[in-house]
C-alpha positions as CSV (number, residue, x, y, z in Angstrom):
1,M,-108.2,32.1,212.6
2,S,-106.7,34.5,215.1
3,K,-103.5,35.0,213.0
4,D,-105.6,35.9,209.9
5,L,-107.4,38.5,212.2
6,D,-104.2,39.8,213.6
7,R,-102.6,40.3,210.1
8,V,-105.9,42.1,208.8
9,R,-105.9,44.4,212.0
10,D,-102.2,45.1,211.8
11,Q,-102.3,46.2,208.2
12,W,-105.4,48.5,208.5
13,E,-103.8,50.0,211.7
14,T,-100.7,50.9,209.7
15,L,-102.6,52.4,206.8
16,A,-105.1,54.1,209.3
17,K,-102.2,55.9,210.8
18,S,-100.4,56.9,207.5
19,D,-103.1,57.7,205.0
20,P,-106.6,56.6,205.8
21,F,-108.6,58.1,203.1
22,W,-106.2,56.6,200.4
23,A,-106.2,53.4,202.2
24,V,-110.0,53.1,201.8
25,L,-110.0,54.5,198.2
26,T,-106.7,54.2,196.4
27,E,-107.3,57.1,194.1
28,T,-104.8,59.8,193.5
29,E,-107.1,62.6,194.8
30,Y,-107.5,61.1,198.1
31,H,-103.7,61.0,198.9
32,D,-102.8,62.6,202.2
33,G,-106.5,63.4,203.3
34,Q,-107.0,65.6,200.2
35,A,-110.8,66.2,198.7
36,R,-112.3,65.3,202.0
37,K,-115.8,66.5,200.7
38,D,-115.4,64.5,197.4
39,F,-114.4,61.4,199.6
40,F,-117.6,61.4,201.6
41,D,-119.7,62.3,198.6
42,S,-118.4,59.2,197.0
43,G,-119.9,57.3,199.8
44,R,-123.4,58.7,198.9
45,T,-122.9,57.5,195.4
46,D,-121.8,54.2,196.4
47,V,-124.8,53.7,199.0
48,R,-127.2,54.8,196.5
49,R,-125.9,52.1,194.0
50,L,-126.0,49.5,196.6
51,L,-129.6,50.2,197.8
52,E,-130.8,50.4,194.0
53,V,-130.3,46.6,194.1
54,L,-132.8,46.3,196.8
55,D,-135.1,48.9,195.0
56,R,-135.0,46.7,191.7
57,H,-136.6,43.9,193.8
58,G,-139.1,46.1,195.6
59,K,-137.3,45.3,198.9
60,S,-137.4,47.7,201.9
61,Y,-134.0,48.8,203.5
62,G,-135.4,48.7,207.0
63,D,-134.5,51.0,209.9
64,V,-131.4,49.3,211.4
65,A,-128.3,48.8,209.5
66,V,-124.7,47.9,209.7
67,D,-121.6,48.9,207.8
68,F,-119.2,46.0,208.1
69,G,-115.5,47.3,207.6
70,C,-116.6,50.9,207.8
71,G,-113.1,52.5,207.9
72,V,-113.4,56.2,208.7
73,G,-117.3,56.1,207.9
74,R,-117.3,56.9,204.3
75,L,-120.4,54.7,203.8
76,T,-121.9,54.7,207.4
77,Y,-122.7,58.4,207.2
78,A,-124.3,58.0,203.9
79,L,-126.3,55.1,205.0
80,A,-127.6,57.1,208.0
81,E,-129.3,59.3,205.5
82,Q,-131.4,56.3,204.5
83,C,-131.9,54.2,207.8
84,K,-132.7,55.5,211.4
85,H,-129.9,53.7,213.2
86,V,-126.5,52.7,211.7
87,T,-123.5,51.2,213.2
88,G,-120.1,51.0,211.5
89,V,-117.8,48.0,212.6
90,D,-114.1,47.9,211.8
91,V,-111.1,45.9,213.0
92,S,-108.8,49.1,213.2
93,R,-109.2,51.0,216.2
94,S,-107.6,54.1,214.8
95,M,-110.2,54.2,211.7
96,I,-113.0,53.9,214.4
97,E,-111.5,56.9,216.3
98,Q,-111.2,59.1,213.2
99,A,-114.9,58.0,212.2
100,Q,-116.1,58.8,215.7
101,A,-114.5,62.1,215.6
102,G,-116.0,63.3,212.5
103,N,-119.6,61.7,213.1
104,P,-122.3,64.1,211.9
105,F,-125.1,62.1,213.3
106,P,-124.1,61.3,216.8
107,D,-127.7,60.5,217.8
108,R,-128.2,58.1,215.1
109,V,-124.6,56.5,214.1
110,A,-122.5,54.6,216.4
111,F,-119.0,53.0,215.7
112,V,-117.6,49.8,217.1
113,H,-114.2,48.4,217.2
114,N,-114.4,44.6,216.6
115,E,-111.3,42.2,216.6
116,A,-113.3,39.1,217.0
117,A,-114.4,36.4,214.2
118,T,-117.9,37.1,215.3
119,L,-119.9,40.2,215.0
120,P,-121.0,42.0,218.4
121,F,-124.6,42.0,217.6
122,D,-127.6,39.8,218.7
123,D,-129.4,37.4,216.6
124,D,-132.2,38.9,214.3
125,S,-131.3,42.4,215.4
126,V,-130.8,44.4,212.3
127,D,-132.4,44.9,209.1
128,L,-129.7,45.5,206.5
129,V,-125.9,44.8,206.5
130,I,-123.7,46.3,203.7
131,S,-120.1,45.7,203.0
132,V,-117.8,47.1,200.2
133,I,-114.1,46.7,199.4
134,T,-113.5,44.9,202.9
135,L,-114.1,41.2,202.4
136,Q,-111.7,41.1,199.4
137,H,-108.8,41.8,202.0
138,I,-110.0,38.9,204.3
139,R,-108.9,35.2,203.7
140,P,-111.8,33.1,202.5
141,A,-112.0,31.1,205.8
142,L,-112.6,34.1,207.9
143,S,-114.7,36.0,205.1
144,L,-117.0,33.1,204.9
145,R,-117.5,33.0,208.8
146,Y,-118.4,36.8,208.7
147,L,-120.9,36.0,205.8
148,L,-122.6,33.6,208.3
149,E,-122.4,36.1,211.0
150,M,-124.0,38.7,208.8
151,A,-126.9,36.3,208.2
152,R,-127.2,35.6,212.0
153,I,-127.6,39.2,213.0
154,T,-130.0,40.0,210.2
155,K,-133.9,39.5,210.8
156,P,-135.7,37.1,208.6
157,G,-136.8,39.3,205.6
158,G,-133.9,41.7,206.0
159,H,-131.0,41.8,203.4
160,L,-127.2,41.6,203.0
161,V,-125.8,43.7,200.3
162,F,-121.8,43.2,200.0
163,Q,-119.2,43.2,197.4
164,L,-116.8,40.3,197.1
165,P,-114.4,39.1,194.3
166,S,-114.8,35.6,192.8
167,H,-111.6,34.7,191.0
168,V,-108.9,36.1,188.7
169,P,-109.8,34.6,185.2
170,A,-106.9,32.9,183.1
171,T,-105.0,35.4,181.3
172,R,-103.2,35.3,177.9
173,P,-99.8,36.9,177.5
174,M,-100.0,40.2,175.7
175,P,-98.2,40.3,172.5
176,P,-95.1,42.3,172.4
177,S,-96.6,44.7,169.8
178,L,-99.1,45.8,172.5
179,S,-96.4,46.0,175.2
180,K,-95.7,49.8,174.4
181,A,-96.4,52.6,176.8
182,Q,-95.2,56.1,177.6
183,L,-94.7,56.5,181.2
184,H,-94.3,60.0,183.0
185,V,-93.7,60.5,186.8
186,L,-96.1,63.3,187.6
187,E,-95.3,63.5,191.4
188,A,-92.6,61.7,193.5
189,P,-90.6,62.3,196.7
190,T,-87.2,63.8,196.4
191,S,-85.8,62.4,199.6
192,L,-87.0,59.5,201.9
193,E,-85.6,58.1,205.0
194,V,-84.6,54.4,205.0
195,G,-87.7,52.2,205.3
196,E,-90.0,55.3,204.8
197,S,-92.9,55.0,202.4
198,G,-94.0,57.6,199.9
199,Y,-96.1,57.9,196.8
200,V,-95.4,58.1,193.3
201,R,-98.0,59.4,190.8
202,V,-97.4,58.2,187.2
203,G,-99.0,59.0,184.0
204,V,-99.5,56.0,181.6
205,K,-100.2,56.3,178.0
206,N,-101.0,53.5,175.5
207,I,-98.7,54.1,172.5
208,S,-99.3,50.7,170.9
209,H,-101.8,50.0,168.1
210,G,-104.1,47.8,170.0
211,E,-106.3,48.1,173.0
212,W,-105.2,46.9,176.4
213,L,-108.1,44.7,177.7
214,P,-109.1,44.2,181.3
215,G,-108.2,41.0,183.2
216,Q,-104.6,40.9,181.9
217,L,-102.9,41.3,185.1
218,L,-101.3,44.6,183.9
219,N,-99.6,46.6,186.9
220,A,-97.3,49.7,187.1
221,G,-94.5,48.8,189.5
222,N,-91.2,50.3,190.7
223,H,-87.5,49.2,191.0
224,W,-84.7,51.0,192.9
225,R,-81.4,51.6,191.1
226,L,-78.1,52.5,192.6
227,H,-75.3,53.7,190.4
228,G,-77.3,52.5,187.5
229,A,-77.4,48.9,188.8
230,M,-80.6,47.0,190.0
231,F,-80.6,47.4,193.8
232,V,-84.5,46.4,194.7
233,Q,-86.2,44.5,191.7
234,D,-89.7,44.5,193.2
235,D,-91.3,47.1,195.3
236,G,-94.8,48.8,194.9
237,R,-97.4,47.6,192.6
238,E,-100.7,49.0,191.5
239,P,-103.1,47.9,188.7
240,V,-103.4,49.9,185.4
241,R,-107.0,50.8,184.8
242,C,-108.0,49.0,181.6
243,P,-109.7,48.9,178.8
244,L,-107.2,51.4,177.5
245,R,-107.3,52.1,173.7
246,P,-104.4,53.4,171.7
247,G,-103.6,56.9,172.5
248,E,-105.6,56.9,175.8
249,S,-104.1,57.7,179.0
250,T,-104.6,57.0,182.8
251,E,-102.8,57.6,186.1
252,V,-101.6,55.2,188.7
253,L,-100.5,56.1,192.2
254,I,-97.8,53.7,193.6
255,R,-96.9,53.4,197.2
256,V,-93.1,52.7,197.4
257,M,-90.8,52.0,200.3
258,A,-87.3,53.3,200.4
259,P,-84.4,50.8,200.3
260,S,-82.6,49.5,203.5
261,E,-79.5,51.5,202.7
262,P,-78.8,55.2,202.2
263,G,-77.7,56.6,199.0
264,S,-78.4,58.4,195.9
265,Y,-81.0,56.1,194.0
266,E,-83.0,56.4,190.8
267,L,-86.6,55.2,191.2
268,E,-87.5,53.5,188.1
269,V,-91.3,52.8,186.9
270,D,-92.2,50.2,184.5
271,L,-95.4,48.2,183.5
272,V,-95.4,44.4,184.0
273,Q,-97.9,41.8,183.0
274,E,-97.7,39.6,185.8
275,T,-96.2,36.0,185.2
276,V,-95.3,37.2,181.6
277,A,-92.8,40.0,181.4
278,W,-91.7,43.5,182.5
279,W,-92.3,45.8,179.3
280,A,-88.7,47.2,179.5
281,E,-87.8,43.6,178.5
282,R,-89.9,44.4,175.3
283,D,-88.2,47.6,174.6
284,S,-90.9,49.9,176.1
285,A,-89.4,53.0,177.8
286,T,-89.4,53.1,181.7
287,A,-89.5,56.4,183.7
288,R,-86.8,57.3,186.3
289,V,-86.5,60.0,188.9
290,P,-83.8,60.7,191.4
291,V,-84.5,59.9,195.0
292,E,-82.0,60.6,198.0
293,V,-82.5,57.9,200.7
294,R,-81.2,59.2,204.1
295,A,-80.1,57.2,207.1
296,K,-82.4,57.0,210.0
297,A,-82.3,59.9,212.3
298,P,-81.2,59.1,215.7
299,V,-83.9,58.8,218.3
300,T,-83.4,61.4,221.1
301,A,-85.5,61.6,224.2
302,A,-87.7,64.7,224.2
303,P,-87.2,67.4,227.0
304,V,-89.5,66.9,229.9
305,D,-91.4,70.2,229.2
306,E,-91.7,69.5,225.4
307,A,-94.0,67.2,223.7
308,P,-92.3,65.1,220.9
309,A,-93.0,66.3,217.4
310,A,-95.4,64.1,215.4
311,P,-93.9,62.2,212.6
312,V,-94.3,63.5,209.1
313,V,-94.6,60.2,207.5
314,A,-95.6,56.9,209.1
315,K,-93.5,53.8,208.6
316,T,-94.9,50.8,206.9
317,T,-94.8,47.3,207.9
318,G,-93.5,46.1,204.5
319,D,-96.7,44.0,204.3
320,E,-99.2,44.6,201.4
321,L,-102.9,44.2,201.6
322,E,-103.6,40.8,200.1
323,M,-106.5,40.3,197.8
324,N,-108.8,37.3,198.2
325,G,-111.8,36.0,196.4
326,V,-114.6,33.4,197.1
327,R,-116.0,31.7,194.0
328,K,-119.5,32.8,193.0
329,D,-120.9,29.4,193.0
330,L,-119.6,29.0,196.7
331,V,-121.4,32.1,197.7
332,Y,-124.7,30.9,196.2
333,A,-124.3,27.5,197.7
334,L,-123.5,28.9,201.3
335,F,-126.6,31.1,201.3
336,E,-128.8,28.5,199.8
337,Q,-127.7,26.0,202.4
338,I,-128.7,28.3,205.2
339,G,-132.1,29.1,203.8
340,C,-131.3,32.5,202.3
341,T,-132.3,33.8,198.8
342,V,-129.7,35.2,196.5
343,L,-131.6,38.1,194.7
344,E,-128.8,38.9,192.3
345,A,-125.0,39.0,191.8
346,T,-124.1,42.1,189.8
347,P,-120.8,42.5,188.1
348,D,-118.6,44.9,189.7
349,E,-115.2,46.6,189.2
350,R,-114.2,47.6,192.8
351,A,-111.7,44.7,193.0
352,G,-109.7,46.1,190.1
353,G,-109.4,45.1,186.5
354,H,-108.0,41.7,187.2
355,W,-110.8,40.1,189.3
356,L,-114.2,39.0,188.5
357,S,-116.1,40.6,191.2
358,Y,-119.7,40.9,192.2
359,V,-122.1,42.9,194.4
360,Y,-124.5,40.4,195.9
361,A,-128.1,41.0,197.3
362,I,-129.3,38.4,199.7
363,E,-132.6,38.0,201.5
364,V,-132.3,36.3,204.7
365,G,-134.5,33.5,205.5
366,E,-135.9,31.8,208.8
367,Y,-133.5,28.8,208.7
368,R,-129.9,29.7,209.4
369,I,-126.8,27.9,210.9
370,D,-125.1,29.5,214.0
371,I,-121.7,28.5,213.6
372,N,-121.1,29.3,217.2
373,H,-124.0,27.2,218.7
374,G,-125.1,25.0,216.0
375,I,-128.3,24.8,214.0
C-alpha cells in the first residue's frame, strides 16, 4: 500500500511543480498557468453539476464538506460557496501550498496535506465528500480503501459524490478506410534540453468518410527521429476526443520528453489505435517539426551573495499518471455491504473517451465497516 501512495505522491509533486493547472485539467488553455479565471470558473461549473445529483433526490448538502484530491483548490473554493466549512485534502504538498496561497475564503476553507491511506478526520464528522478526477489515478486496492474512509468520516444521512471509471470496453479495430487524419502542429518547442519536458499542441481533422466513435482507444502520440531514422518510437500519448465526424477537427496537447542524447531531431506526431496500428502504417500522413535537443548545462555553484535562478522548465520523472478503474458492480456491492445507499450512477466523460466512467451519489447509512478497527 505504501508503494502505491509513494508513486501517487511523487507523480503529483512533479506535476505540481511543472504545470499544476494543466495537471488538473489537461486542456490546452490551462497550459503554463494560463486562463486562471476560467480554470477556477470551471470548478464552479463542476460543483454545480455534482450537487445537482443531490438536488434530483431532494438531499441536503449539509454544512461541512471535504474535497478529496483537491489539487490547487479548483473545486474546494467553489464548494465553499455552497457549504459553511470546507477542507481540501491532497497527497501533494506543493498543490496544497498553492491552494493555501490563493485561498479566497481563509475563514471557511482549510487545506490538509495527507500522505496516509486513511483520512485525517473523525468518524461521522462531515456532511459531504466530493472527489473528481482523482480516484482514477489511484490503484483499486487503495481507492477502495479511500471510499471506505469517505464513508467512515461522513455522518449517517450525509453523502458522497465522486467520479470513478469502471472499465475500458472491448474495442474493435477501426477499418483502414477510417484511419485517415490531417495533422497539423500548432505549437511546439524549438529547443529542449536532454530529458526536459515540453508540450506539443496538435490539430487533428477527420478526413475519412466515416465517424470516429468514442471508446476506440484512439490516441495522438509522438516519435523522435534523428537523421530520418526512428530514435524513440513511443513518447507522449493523449486521447483524441471522439466522436469526430468527417470534416470535424479537434486539438490535442501532448506532453513530450526530449531524448537522452543531444542532436537535431524531428518530432513526429501520428495517431494510433492502441493494440491495432499506427495510422502512418495505413498511409495516413504524419506531422513533423524540427527540435534541437541540447546537452544538459553544467551545474555550477551560485555565488554566495546571489540566489540561484529558478528553473525555467521542470524535469519530469519519466512516469506517466496511470488510469485505473473499479467495476461499477463492485462499487455498488461495496456500499450496499456497509449499509449505504447508491442513489444513482450517472455516466460521465471525465476519464476520457476510452473509459466507461460514472459519477456516483451515495447516501451514508448507520452500519459501516471501519477498516482500521473492525465493524
